[in-house]
C-alpha positions as CSV (number, residue, x, y, z in Angstrom):
1,X,21.6,7.4,9.0
2,X,21.1,7.6,5.3
3,X,23.1,5.3,2.8
4,X,26.8,6.9,2.0
5,X,26.1,9.7,4.7
6,X,28.0,9.3,8.2
7,X,28.0,11.8,11.0
8,X,30.9,14.0,10.6
9,X,33.9,13.0,12.7
10,X,33.0,9.4,13.4
11,X,35.9,6.8,13.0
12,X,35.3,2.8,12.1
13,X,34.4,0.6,15.4
14,X,36.6,-2.2,15.2
15,X,34.6,-5.1,14.4
16,X,36.5,-7.6,16.8
17,X,38.2,-6.7,20.1
18,X,41.6,-6.6,20.5
19,X,45.1,-5.0,21.6
20,X,44.7,-1.6,20.2
21,X,40.9,-1.0,20.6
22,X,41.6,2.0,23.3
23,X,43.6,4.0,20.5
24,X,40.3,3.5,18.3
25,X,37.9,4.9,20.2
26,X,35.2,6.6,18.4
27,X,36.1,10.9,18.7
28,X,33.3,13.4,19.9
29,X,31.1,13.2,17.5
30,X,29.5,16.7,15.7
31,X,26.2,17.6,16.5
32,X,23.0,16.3,14.7
33,X,22.5,16.9,11.3
34,X,26.3,17.2,10.7
35,X,26.9,15.1,7.6
36,X,29.0,14.4,5.1
37,X,29.8,11.7,2.0
38,X,31.4,8.6,2.8
39,X,31.5,4.9,2.2
40,X,30.5,2.7,4.8
41,X,33.2,-0.2,5.6
42,X,32.2,-3.5,3.9
43,X,32.5,-6.5,5.9
44,X,35.7,-9.0,5.5
45,X,34.9,-11.5,2.2
46,X,36.6,-14.6,1.3
47,X,38.7,-14.1,-1.5
48,X,36.6,-15.1,-4.9
49,X,38.0,-18.2,-6.5
50,X,39.1,-17.7,-10.5
51,X,37.0,-17.4,-12.5
52,X,34.3,-16.2,-9.9
53,X,32.0,-13.6,-11.3
54,X,34.1,-11.1,-8.8
55,X,37.5,-12.2,-10.3
56,X,35.8,-11.6,-13.7
57,X,33.1,-9.1,-13.8
58,X,31.2,-8.8,-17.2
59,X,30.3,-5.7,-19.6
60,X,26.3,-6.2,-18.4
61,X,25.0,-4.6,-14.6
62,X,25.5,-7.8,-12.2
63,X,22.0,-7.6,-11.2
64,X,20.9,-10.0,-8.3
65,X,18.1,-11.9,-7.0
66,X,15.6,-10.5,-4.8
67,X,17.1,-9.1,-1.6
68,X,16.0,-7.2,1.4
69,X,18.4,-4.9,2.8
70,X,18.1,-3.8,6.3
71,X,19.5,-0.5,7.7
72,X,19.9,0.3,11.6
73,X,20.8,2.9,13.7
74,X,21.1,4.2,16.9
75,X,18.7,7.4,17.7
76,X,20.8,10.5,19.5
77,X,24.0,8.6,19.1
78,X,25.7,11.9,18.8
79,X,24.0,13.3,21.7
80,X,24.6,10.6,24.0
81,X,28.4,10.6,23.7
82,X,28.2,14.8,23.9
83,X,27.1,13.8,27.0
84,X,28.5,10.8,28.9
85,X,31.9,11.0,27.1
86,X,33.6,8.9,24.3
87,X,34.5,6.2,26.7
88,X,30.7,5.3,28.1
89,X,29.4,5.9,24.6
90,X,32.2,3.1,23.2
91,X,30.8,0.7,25.9
92,X,27.1,1.4,25.2
93,X,28.4,0.9,21.4
94,X,30.0,-2.5,22.0
95,X,26.9,-3.7,23.6
96,X,24.9,-2.3,21.0
97,X,26.7,-4.2,18.5
98,X,27.1,-7.7,20.3
99,X,23.1,-7.4,21.0
100,X,22.9,-7.1,16.8
101,X,25.3,-9.3,15.4
102,X,23.3,-11.8,17.9
103,X,19.9,-11.7,16.2
104,X,21.5,-11.4,12.7
105,X,23.2,-14.7,13.1
106,X,20.6,-16.3,14.5
107,X,17.9,-15.1,11.8
108,X,20.3,-16.1,8.9
109,X,21.1,-12.4,8.0
110,X,24.3,-10.9,6.4
111,X,26.4,-8.2,7.4
112,X,27.3,-5.9,4.9
113,X,28.6,-2.8,5.9
114,X,28.6,-0.9,9.5
115,X,29.6,2.4,10.3
116,X,29.6,3.7,14.1
117,X,26.1,3.0,15.5
118,X,25.2,1.8,12.3
119,X,24.5,-1.5,10.2
120,X,23.7,-2.9,6.6
121,X,22.5,-6.3,6.3
122,X,21.3,-8.1,3.8
123,X,18.9,-11.5,3.9
124,X,17.5,-13.6,1.3
125,X,13.7,-13.3,2.5
126,X,11.7,-10.1,3.8
127,X,10.5,-12.6,6.7
128,X,13.7,-13.2,7.9
129,X,14.7,-9.4,8.0
130,X,11.5,-8.3,9.9
131,X,12.0,-11.5,12.4
132,X,15.3,-10.3,12.8
133,X,14.6,-6.2,13.4
134,X,11.8,-7.6,16.1
135,X,14.3,-9.3,17.4
136,X,16.8,-6.3,17.6
137,X,14.0,-4.4,19.4
138,X,13.2,-6.9,21.9
139,X,16.7,-7.4,22.7
140,X,17.5,-3.7,23.0
141,X,14.4,-3.5,24.8
142,X,15.0,-6.2,27.5
143,X,18.7,-4.5,27.9
144,X,17.1,-0.8,28.2
145,X,14.8,-2.0,30.7
146,X,17.5,-3.4,33.2
147,X,19.5,0.1,32.8
148,X,18.9,2.8,35.6
149,X,20.9,5.5,33.4
150,X,20.8,6.8,30.3
151,X,18.9,3.9,27.4
152,X,20.0,3.7,23.7
153,X,16.8,3.1,21.4
154,X,17.6,2.3,17.6
155,X,15.5,3.1,14.4
156,X,15.3,0.1,11.8
157,X,14.4,0.3,8.3
158,X,13.5,-2.2,5.6
159,X,13.1,-2.8,2.0
160,X,13.2,-5.5,-1.0
161,X,14.2,-5.4,-4.2
162,X,16.6,-6.6,-6.7
163,X,19.6,-4.2,-6.4
164,X,23.2,-4.5,-7.9
165,X,25.8,-6.8,-6.4
166,X,29.3,-6.3,-6.7
167,X,31.8,-8.1,-4.7
168,X,29.6,-8.9,-1.8
169,X,27.9,-5.2,-1.9
170,X,24.9,-4.0,-3.0
171,X,24.3,-0.8,-4.8
172,X,21.2,1.0,-6.7
173,X,17.5,2.9,-5.7
174,X,16.2,0.0,-3.4
175,X,19.3,0.0,-0.8
176,X,19.0,3.9,-0.8
177,X,15.1,3.4,-0.3
178,X,16.3,1.2,2.7
179,X,18.4,3.8,4.1
180,X,16.0,6.6,3.9
181,X,13.2,4.2,5.6
182,X,15.7,3.7,8.7
183,X,16.3,7.7,8.8
184,X,12.3,8.3,8.7
185,X,11.7,5.4,11.8
186,X,12.0,7.0,15.4
187,X,13.7,5.6,18.2
188,X,12.6,1.7,18.8
189,X,10.6,1.8,15.7
190,X,11.0,-0.8,12.3
191,X,9.5,0.9,9.2
192,X,9.1,-1.1,5.9
193,X,8.4,-0.3,2.7
194,X,5.0,-1.4,0.4
195,X,7.5,-4.2,-1.4
196,X,8.4,-5.8,1.9
197,X,5.5,-5.6,3.4
198,X,3.7,-7.6,0.5
199,X,6.6,-10.3,-0.1
200,X,6.3,-10.9,3.6
201,X,2.7,-11.0,4.2
202,X,1.4,-12.0,7.8
203,X,3.3,-12.9,10.3
204,X,1.9,-14.3,13.4
205,X,2.1,-11.9,16.8
206,X,2.8,-8.9,13.8
207,X,0.8,-6.1,12.7
208,X,2.0,-3.2,9.9
209,X,0.3,0.0,10.6
210,X,0.0,1.9,7.3
211,X,1.9,5.0,8.2
212,X,1.7,6.5,4.8
213,X,3.4,8.4,2.0
214,X,6.2,9.7,2.9
215,X,8.8,12.8,1.0
216,X,12.1,10.7,0.9
217,X,15.1,12.8,0.2
218,X,16.7,11.6,-2.8
219,X,13.0,10.2,-4.2
220,X,11.1,12.0,-6.5
221,X,7.7,10.6,-5.8
222,X,6.5,10.0,-2.3
223,X,7.1,6.2,-1.0
224,X,4.4,4.4,1.3
225,X,6.0,3.2,4.6
226,X,4.5,0.8,7.1
227,X,5.3,0.6,11.1
228,X,5.9,-2.6,12.2
229,X,4.1,-3.8,15.5
230,X,4.2,-6.7,17.4
231,X,3.4,-8.3,20.3
232,X,5.5,-7.2,23.4
233,X,5.8,-9.2,26.5
234,X,4.0,-8.2,29.5
235,X,5.1,-5.3,31.7
236,X,7.4,-5.8,35.1
237,X,4.9,-4.5,38.2
238,X,7.5,-1.7,39.2
239,X,9.6,-2.4,42.4
240,X,7.8,-6.1,42.5
241,X,4.9,-4.9,44.8
242,X,2.4,-3.2,43.4
243,X,-0.8,-4.4,44.2
244,X,-3.5,-5.9,42.2
245,X,-6.1,-3.3,42.5
246,X,-3.6,-0.6,41.0
247,X,-2.9,-2.8,38.7
248,X,-6.4,-2.9,37.6
249,X,-6.9,0.7,37.9
250,X,-4.0,1.2,35.4
251,X,-5.4,-1.3,33.0
252,X,-9.0,0.1,33.3
253,X,-7.6,3.7,32.5
254,X,-5.4,2.2,29.8
255,X,-8.8,1.0,28.1
256,X,-10.9,3.8,29.0
257,X,-8.0,6.3,26.6
258,X,-8.0,3.1,24.0
259,X,-11.9,3.5,23.6
260,X,-11.3,7.4,23.6
261,X,-9.0,6.8,20.6
262,X,-11.4,4.4,18.7
263,X,-14.5,6.9,19.3
264,X,-12.1,9.3,17.3
265,X,-11.1,7.2,14.2
266,X,-14.7,6.3,14.1
267,X,-15.4,9.8,13.5
268,X,-12.5,10.3,10.8
269,X,-14.4,7.1,8.7
270,X,-17.2,9.4,8.9
271,X,-15.6,12.4,6.4
272,X,-16.6,12.5,3.3
273,X,-15.4,14.9,0.3
274,X,-18.5,16.9,-1.2
275,X,-16.9,16.8,-4.4
276,X,-15.1,13.4,-5.3
277,X,-16.2,10.5,-3.3
278,X,-13.5,8.7,-3.8
279,X,-10.6,11.1,-3.0
280,X,-7.7,9.4,-3.1
281,X,-5.8,10.6,-0.2
282,X,-8.9,10.5,1.9
283,X,-9.8,6.9,1.2
284,X,-6.2,6.3,2.4
285,X,-6.2,8.4,5.5
286,X,-9.4,5.8,6.6
287,X,-7.6,2.8,5.8
288,X,-5.1,3.8,8.1
289,X,-7.9,4.7,10.7
290,X,-9.6,1.3,10.0
291,X,-5.8,-0.4,10.8
292,X,-4.9,1.6,14.1
293,X,-8.6,1.1,14.8
294,X,-8.9,-2.9,14.6
295,X,-5.4,-2.4,16.3
296,X,-6.3,-0.9,19.4
297,X,-9.6,-3.0,19.5
298,X,-7.7,-6.5,19.6
299,X,-5.8,-4.6,22.2
300,X,-8.8,-4.0,24.3
301,X,-10.3,-7.5,23.5
302,X,-7.3,-9.4,24.0
303,X,-5.6,-7.3,27.1
304,X,-2.5,-6.7,25.1
305,X,-0.3,-3.7,26.5
306,X,-0.1,-0.4,24.9
307,X,2.5,2.4,25.3
308,X,0.7,5.6,25.9
309,X,3.7,7.5,23.9
310,X,3.1,5.7,20.9
311,X,-0.8,5.6,21.5
312,X,-0.6,9.0,21.0
313,X,2.0,9.3,18.4
314,X,0.1,7.2,15.9
315,X,-3.6,9.3,16.9
316,X,-2.2,12.3,17.0
317,X,-2.4,12.8,12.7
318,X,-6.1,12.2,13.2
319,X,-7.3,13.7,16.0
320,X,-4.9,17.2,13.9
321,X,-7.5,16.2,11.0
322,X,-10.7,16.3,12.9
323,X,-9.4,19.7,13.9
324,X,-9.0,21.1,10.7
325,X,-12.4,19.8,9.8
326,X,-14.7,20.5,12.4
327,X,-12.7,23.9,13.9
328,X,-11.6,25.3,10.1
329,X,-13.7,28.4,11.0
330,X,-12.8,29.0,14.2
331,X,-9.0,28.4,14.1
332,X,-6.4,30.9,14.6
333,X,-3.7,31.3,11.8
334,X,-1.2,30.2,14.1
335,X,-3.0,26.7,15.2
336,X,-3.8,26.4,11.7
337,X,-0.2,26.1,10.8
338,X,0.5,23.8,13.0
339,X,-2.2,21.6,12.4
340,X,-1.3,22.2,8.9
341,X,2.2,21.1,8.6
342,X,1.3,18.3,10.7
343,X,-1.9,16.8,9.0
344,X,0.3,17.4,5.7
345,X,3.6,15.3,7.0
346,X,1.1,12.4,7.6
347,X,-1.3,12.4,5.1
348,X,-0.9,14.7,2.5
349,X,-1.0,18.5,1.2
350,X,-3.6,17.1,-1.0
351,X,-6.4,16.3,1.6
352,X,-5.1,19.7,3.8
353,X,-5.4,21.8,0.8
354,X,-9.1,20.1,0.3
355,X,-9.9,20.7,4.3
356,X,-8.6,24.7,4.2
357,X,-11.3,24.8,1.0
358,X,-14.1,23.5,3.0
359,X,-14.6,20.5,0.6
360,X,-14.4,17.9,3.5
361,X,-17.5,16.9,5.4
362,X,-18.2,15.2,9.1
363,X,-22.0,14.5,7.6
364,X,-23.2,12.8,4.6
365,X,-23.7,14.6,1.6
366,X,-27.8,14.7,1.9
367,X,-29.3,13.0,5.3
368,X,-32.0,10.8,5.0
369,X,-35.1,11.0,7.1
370,X,-35.6,8.9,9.6
371,X,-38.1,7.9,12.4
372,X,-35.0,6.5,14.4
373,X,-33.7,8.4,17.5
374,X,-30.2,9.8,16.7
375,X,-27.3,7.7,17.6
376,X,-25.7,8.9,21.3
377,X,-22.5,11.2,20.4
378,X,-19.1,8.8,20.7
379,X,-16.7,9.9,23.7
380,X,-14.6,13.3,22.9
381,X,-11.3,12.4,21.8
382,X,-7.8,13.3,23.5
383,X,-6.5,16.7,23.0
384,X,-7.1,18.0,19.3
385,X,-10.6,17.5,17.8
386,X,-12.3,20.5,20.0
387,X,-15.9,19.9,18.2
388,X,-18.0,17.1,17.8
389,X,-19.0,15.2,14.3
390,X,-22.2,14.5,12.6
391,X,-22.8,10.5,12.5
392,X,-23.3,9.2,9.0
393,X,-27.4,8.0,9.1
394,X,-28.3,4.9,8.6
395,X,-28.1,2.5,5.4
396,X,-31.5,2.1,3.9
397,X,-32.4,-1.1,4.6
398,X,-33.5,-3.5,1.7
399,X,-36.7,-3.3,0.2
400,X,-38.6,-6.5,0.5
401,X,-40.4,-6.9,-2.5
402,X,-37.3,-7.7,-4.1
403,X,-36.6,-10.3,-2.1
404,X,-36.6,-12.6,-5.5
405,X,-34.1,-10.7,-7.3
406,X,-31.0,-12.4,-5.9
407,X,-27.9,-10.1,-7.5
408,X,-30.0,-7.4,-6.1
409,X,-30.8,-8.4,-3.0
410,X,-27.2,-10.0,-2.3
411,X,-25.2,-6.7,-3.2
412,X,-27.3,-4.6,-1.1
413,X,-27.5,-6.4,1.6
414,X,-24.0,-6.9,1.5
415,X,-23.5,-2.7,0.9
416,X,-25.9,-2.5,4.5
417,X,-23.8,-4.8,6.6
418,X,-20.2,-3.2,4.9
419,X,-21.6,0.6,5.8
420,X,-22.3,-0.6,9.5
421,X,-19.0,-2.2,9.8
422,X,-17.1,1.4,9.3
423,X,-14.1,-0.2,7.3
424,X,-12.7,2.0,4.8
425,X,-14.0,1.4,0.9
426,X,-10.5,0.9,-0.1
427,X,-10.2,-2.0,2.3
428,X,-13.6,-4.1,1.8
429,X,-12.7,-3.4,-1.9
430,X,-9.1,-5.1,-1.7
431,X,-10.9,-7.9,0.6
432,X,-13.3,-8.7,-2.3
433,X,-10.5,-8.8,-5.1
434,X,-8.5,-11.1,-2.9
435,X,-11.3,-13.8,-2.9
436,X,-12.8,-13.0,-6.5
437,X,-10.2,-11.2,-8.6
438,X,-12.7,-12.0,-11.8
439,X,-15.1,-9.7,-10.4
440,X,-15.4,-7.1,-12.3
441,X,-15.6,-9.4,-15.5
442,X,-18.8,-10.9,-14.9
443,X,-22.2,-8.7,-15.8
444,X,-23.8,-7.8,-12.6
445,X,-27.0,-9.7,-13.4
446,X,-25.1,-13.2,-14.1
447,X,-22.8,-12.4,-10.5
448,X,-25.5,-14.5,-8.5
449,X,-25.4,-17.5,-10.5
450,X,-21.3,-17.9,-9.3
451,X,-19.6,-18.5,-6.6
452,X,-22.2,-19.9,-4.6
453,X,-24.0,-16.6,-5.3
454,X,-21.6,-14.6,-3.2
455,X,-19.7,-13.1,-6.0
456,X,-23.1,-11.1,-6.3
457,X,-22.1,-9.1,-3.0
458,X,-18.9,-7.6,-4.5
459,X,-20.9,-5.4,-6.7
460,X,-21.6,-3.8,-3.4
461,X,-18.9,-1.5,-4.6
462,X,-21.0,-0.4,-7.9
463,X,-23.9,0.0,-5.5
464,X,-21.4,2.4,-3.7
465,X,-20.2,4.1,-6.8
466,X,-23.9,5.3,-7.7
467,X,-24.8,6.1,-4.1
468,X,-22.2,8.1,-3.6
469,X,-23.3,10.2,-7.1
470,X,-26.9,10.0,-6.2
471,X,-27.4,10.1,-2.2
472,X,-30.9,8.1,-1.6
473,X,-30.8,6.0,-4.7
474,X,-30.5,2.6,-3.2
475,X,-33.4,3.6,-1.1
476,X,-36.0,4.5,-3.5
477,X,-34.4,2.2,-6.7
478,X,-36.9,-0.8,-5.9
479,X,-39.9,1.9,-5.8
480,X,-38.5,3.6,-9.3
481,X,-38.3,0.1,-10.7
482,X,-42.2,-0.5,-9.8
483,X,-43.6,2.8,-11.1
484,X,-46.5,2.2,-13.5
485,X,-46.2,-1.9,-12.9
486,X,-49.8,-2.7,-12.2
487,X,-49.6,-5.9,-10.1
488,X,-46.3,-7.8,-8.4
489,X,-43.9,-8.4,-11.4
490,X,-41.9,-12.0,-11.5
491,X,-38.2,-11.6,-10.0
492,X,-37.2,-11.8,-13.4
493,X,-39.3,-9.0,-14.9
494,X,-38.4,-6.5,-11.4
495,X,-34.5,-7.9,-11.8
496,X,-34.8,-6.0,-15.5
497,X,-36.4,-2.9,-14.3
498,X,-34.2,-2.5,-11.6
499,X,-31.3,-2.9,-14.0
500,X,-32.4,-0.3,-16.3
501,X,-32.9,2.3,-12.8
502,X,-29.7,0.8,-12.1
503,X,-28.1,2.0,-15.9
504,X,-30.2,5.1,-16.6
505,X,-31.0,6.9,-13.1
506,X,-27.5,5.8,-11.7
507,X,-25.6,6.8,-14.3
508,X,-24.0,4.0,-15.1
509,X,-23.1,4.3,-19.1
510,X,-21.9,7.6,-18.1
511,X,-20.0,6.9,-14.7
512,X,-18.7,3.0,-15.3
513,X,-15.6,4.0,-16.6
514,X,-14.7,6.0,-13.7
515,X,-15.9,3.4,-11.1
516,X,-12.9,1.1,-12.7
517,X,-10.5,3.6,-12.3
518,X,-11.2,4.1,-8.7
519,X,-10.9,0.1,-8.6
520,X,-7.8,0.0,-10.0
521,X,-6.3,2.7,-7.9
522,X,-6.8,0.6,-5.4
523,X,-6.6,-3.0,-6.6
524,X,-3.7,-2.8,-9.2
525,X,-1.2,-4.4,-8.5
526,X,-1.9,-5.7,-5.1
527,X,-4.1,-8.0,-4.9
528,X,-4.6,-7.7,-8.3
529,X,-7.2,-8.5,-11.5
530,X,-8.1,-11.4,-13.2
531,X,-6.6,-10.9,-16.7
532,X,-7.1,-12.9,-19.8
533,X,-3.5,-12.7,-20.9
534,X,0.0,-11.5,-20.1
535,X,3.3,-11.5,-21.3
536,X,5.9,-11.5,-19.4
537,X,9.3,-10.3,-21.0
538,X,13.0,-12.0,-19.6
539,X,16.3,-11.1,-21.1
540,X,16.6,-14.8,-22.8
541,X,12.9,-15.4,-24.1
542,X,9.1,-13.7,-23.9
543,X,6.7,-15.5,-22.3
544,X,3.3,-15.5,-23.4
545,X,0.6,-16.3,-21.0
546,X,-3.6,-17.2,-22.3
547,X,-6.1,-19.2,-20.6
548,X,-7.0,-22.6,-22.1
549,X,-10.8,-21.8,-22.4
550,X,-13.5,-19.4,-22.3
551,X,-14.8,-19.6,-18.5
552,X,-14.2,-16.0,-16.4
553,X,-12.2,-16.9,-13.5
554,X,-10.5,-19.8,-14.7
555,X,-7.5,-19.6,-12.9
556,X,-5.6,-22.4,-15.5
557,X,-3.4,-20.9,-17.5
558,X,-1.0,-22.1,-21.0
559,X,2.6,-20.5,-21.0
560,X,4.6,-20.2,-24.3
561,X,8.1,-19.6,-24.3
562,X,9.7,-17.7,-27.3
563,X,13.3,-17.3,-27.8
564,X,13.8,-16.5,-31.5
565,X,14.3,-12.6,-31.5
566,X,12.1,-11.9,-34.4
567,X,9.1,-14.0,-33.2
568,X,9.5,-12.2,-29.4
569,X,9.2,-8.4,-31.2
570,X,5.8,-8.8,-33.2
571,X,2.9,-7.2,-32.6
572,X,0.4,-9.7,-30.5
573,X,-3.0,-9.3,-31.1
574,X,-5.3,-10.1,-27.9
575,X,-9.1,-10.6,-28.8
576,X,-11.4,-9.6,-26.1
577,X,-15.4,-9.9,-26.1
578,X,-16.3,-7.6,-23.4
579,X,-19.6,-8.1,-22.0
580,X,-21.8,-5.2,-20.5
581,X,-20.2,-3.0,-18.1
582,X,-17.6,-5.1,-17.4
583,X,-14.1,-4.9,-17.8
584,X,-11.2,-7.5,-19.6
585,X,-7.5,-7.1,-18.3
586,X,-3.9,-7.9,-19.9
587,X,-0.7,-7.2,-18.3
588,X,3.1,-6.9,-19.3
589,X,5.8,-7.0,-17.1
590,X,9.5,-7.8,-16.7
591,X,10.8,-11.0,-15.6
592,X,13.4,-11.2,-13.1
593,X,16.3,-11.9,-15.4
594,X,15.7,-8.9,-17.5
595,X,18.9,-7.3,-17.2
596,X,18.2,-4.9,-20.6
597,X,15.3,-2.8,-21.5
598,X,12.7,-2.7,-23.9
599,X,9.9,-0.6,-25.5
600,X,6.4,-1.4,-24.7
601,X,3.4,-0.2,-27.1
602,X,-0.5,-1.2,-27.1
603,X,-3.5,0.2,-28.8
604,X,-6.8,-1.0,-28.7
605,X,-9.3,-0.8,-31.5
606,X,-13.1,-1.8,-31.7
607,X,-13.6,-3.7,-35.5
608,X,-10.6,-1.9,-36.8
609,X,-11.5,1.3,-35.6
610,X,-9.2,3.6,-32.9
611,X,-11.1,2.8,-29.0
612,X,-10.0,4.8,-25.8
613,X,-12.7,2.7,-24.2
614,X,-9.8,1.8,-21.2
615,X,-7.2,2.4,-18.6
616,X,-3.5,1.5,-18.2
617,X,-1.3,1.5,-15.0
618,X,2.6,1.9,-15.2
619,X,4.3,0.1,-12.1
620,X,7.7,1.2,-10.8
621,X,8.1,-2.2,-9.3
622,X,6.4,-5.5,-9.1
623,X,4.3,-4.3,-6.3
624,X,4.4,-0.4,-6.3
625,X,1.9,2.1,-9.0
626,X,4.1,4.2,-10.7
627,X,1.5,6.8,-11.5
628,X,-2.4,6.5,-11.2
629,X,-4.6,5.4,-14.1
630,X,-4.5,7.3,-17.3
631,X,-7.0,6.6,-20.1
632,X,-5.7,4.9,-23.6
633,X,-5.2,7.1,-26.2
634,X,-6.4,6.2,-29.8
635,X,-2.9,7.0,-31.2
636,X,-1.3,3.7,-28.9
637,X,-0.1,4.1,-25.8
638,X,4.2,3.9,-26.1
639,X,6.3,3.2,-22.9
640,X,9.7,2.9,-23.5
641,X,12.1,1.5,-20.8
642,X,10.5,-1.9,-19.3
643,X,13.1,-3.4,-17.0
644,X,14.4,0.1,-16.6
645,X,12.4,2.9,-16.2
646,X,9.0,0.9,-15.4
647,X,8.1,-2.8,-13.9
648,X,5.5,-3.2,-16.7
649,X,1.7,-2.0,-17.0
650,X,-1.7,-3.5,-16.3
651,X,-4.3,-2.2,-19.3
652,X,-8.2,-2.2,-18.4
653,X,-10.8,-2.7,-21.3
654,X,-14.0,-1.6,-20.2
655,X,-17.5,-1.9,-21.9
656,X,-19.4,1.0,-21.0
657,X,-23.0,-0.3,-23.2
658,X,-25.2,-1.4,-20.6
659,X,-27.0,-4.2,-22.8
660,X,-24.7,-5.8,-25.7
661,X,-21.5,-7.4,-25.6
662,X,-18.4,-5.8,-27.6
663,X,-15.2,-7.4,-29.4
664,X,-11.7,-5.6,-29.1
665,X,-8.9,-6.3,-30.1
666,X,-5.6,-5.0,-28.0
667,X,-2.2,-5.2,-29.9
668,X,1.2,-6.0,-27.7
669,X,4.2,-5.2,-28.8
670,X,7.9,-5.5,-26.9
671,X,11.0,-4.9,-28.5
672,X,14.5,-3.8,-28.0
673,X,14.9,-0.1,-28.7
674,X,16.9,0.1,-31.6
675,X,13.9,-1.7,-33.5
676,X,11.7,0.8,-32.9
677,X,12.7,2.4,-36.5
678,X,10.4,4.8,-38.5
679,X,7.4,1.9,-37.8
680,X,4.4,3.2,-40.2
681,X,1.0,4.8,-38.7
682,X,-0.5,3.0,-35.9
683,X,-4.2,3.1,-37.6
684,X,-2.6,3.0,-41.4
685,X,-1.6,-0.3,-43.1
686,X,-0.5,-2.7,-40.8
687,X,3.4,-3.5,-38.9
688,X,5.2,-5.5,-40.9
689,X,6.2,-8.9,-39.2
690,X,10.0,-9.0,-39.3
């Protein structure tokens, strides 16, 4: 069901039983796909008291606070009605409505509207909405188990945001998105948006499975969806007389299937892009594979029951991708078209495009010689991938001659451990930055002196960047650093030479900007990075956030609240001293109560001269990026529509010089649109401050 759409021919079902119900039975429903525009009936509301917001609307848009919207819809109800008739369908509908309402009441939700077999419900918390959705699916599942005939199933979609509220109803794109997410969910499934997943956080007994970017009707950009999985009750023995041997055989068969699935997912993690090692669609695909593989591993170790159908559905896109990569040359056109459509639907067309051009490889770009025997080939995946994929060679060990160089050995050992884990790069990046968000603001040679020496482990990210550009670099780095040196150098001397090798032969001066861009793609806005300063724009005030000291990573903040309009609109200058091959960040975002639009401008200078040594990321919401990182422009960047068209921006200033710190000045201006009139040249005379 989509918001504002209802199957043709359906009549509203009364909320409470009473006389005359028979005359209001739903008509037979038209076939699937028959829609027309219609509004859902709102739930009855108490009359607003005189002087309330409802009785005296203001001219401003009545935005609500943060709300989570849940849509639910019976899957296949039209077909059920056609097959079993109106009376049987009506009985099922009444049972369904009673189950749903009971769970909504228990979990603190508010029914906003109902339409036939669909509900629109609001929650004050994202967690409450997810727990309610789980309770609904569990209750309907238990009810279906006791049925001998046709069974009903429900799809649920959830989104979190700040909709417009009027008269107890909600409007806006976030509501439309919740409805579209519901339409994307299959029978028995719960799909949530990325904001809902981030706001709800971890829930005991609940797992999120990334379902990738989906093209949803009415939205220009793909939306990332996640499926909510929860621990299900143990299945009942059929007929109550199944023997323990039979159950044991069934369990072992399930474990074997899961292990085959894990082997297939491991192969997916072995795929690489021959030209771009940080190709985002592939990284996202591998992040999903990591999630699924972890869930399957837990299912084996914790003896969780799994649905074979759900497992097949979740695994099939990965199997299809393996077939595209491994059998690209031998696939028939018809089969290729089928696989292409399936993989594009799951992971996006960009991934299919590079697979078609042969730019995806199952092995490493330049295999290293090794005396170790080749590892045994893992079990074949179920139906789909018809050729085995080559395993990646083992990571080169840490050279013991560099044991005294703590920053190098710590980062290298962490890199080896990560390579052996099979976890996707994007996932390990988010984990490291969640623990040490200031990592990129600390020079790599000083990283071993912070965080009990563990901060240096985070620089496995930089080593992976260099190794991707120059395969075998890490294996030979110490040997290159010792070339031409007589005797054993001190750890300090060897560390200095290793740094020079990393910078020159590892090409960090030329590629550090690319490394930073790749990090921002995966880390902004969540888990985020440590920032020197921030500006939060509210309707009645501007809050400027700075750090009280100079220590990198200091979590303390100093907040200045500005309410004078002239003072709020002046150009603000942030002075940043950026150490060699490091990054400093500043953010600007809308506050919760910002209703009118603002225009955002920022520009970067170095010693008074224009500079483009930085990236910026525009946020669609507080948890969703609007577009890929873009390089700063010498003339500055203008982003109109803060609060309406976008949520804000992160600006990352980097210093590509490997030896000397650099002073930068970042100017930030947030103004009402009407004040942006004929301002002087960005780098001519300084802008006049009102």
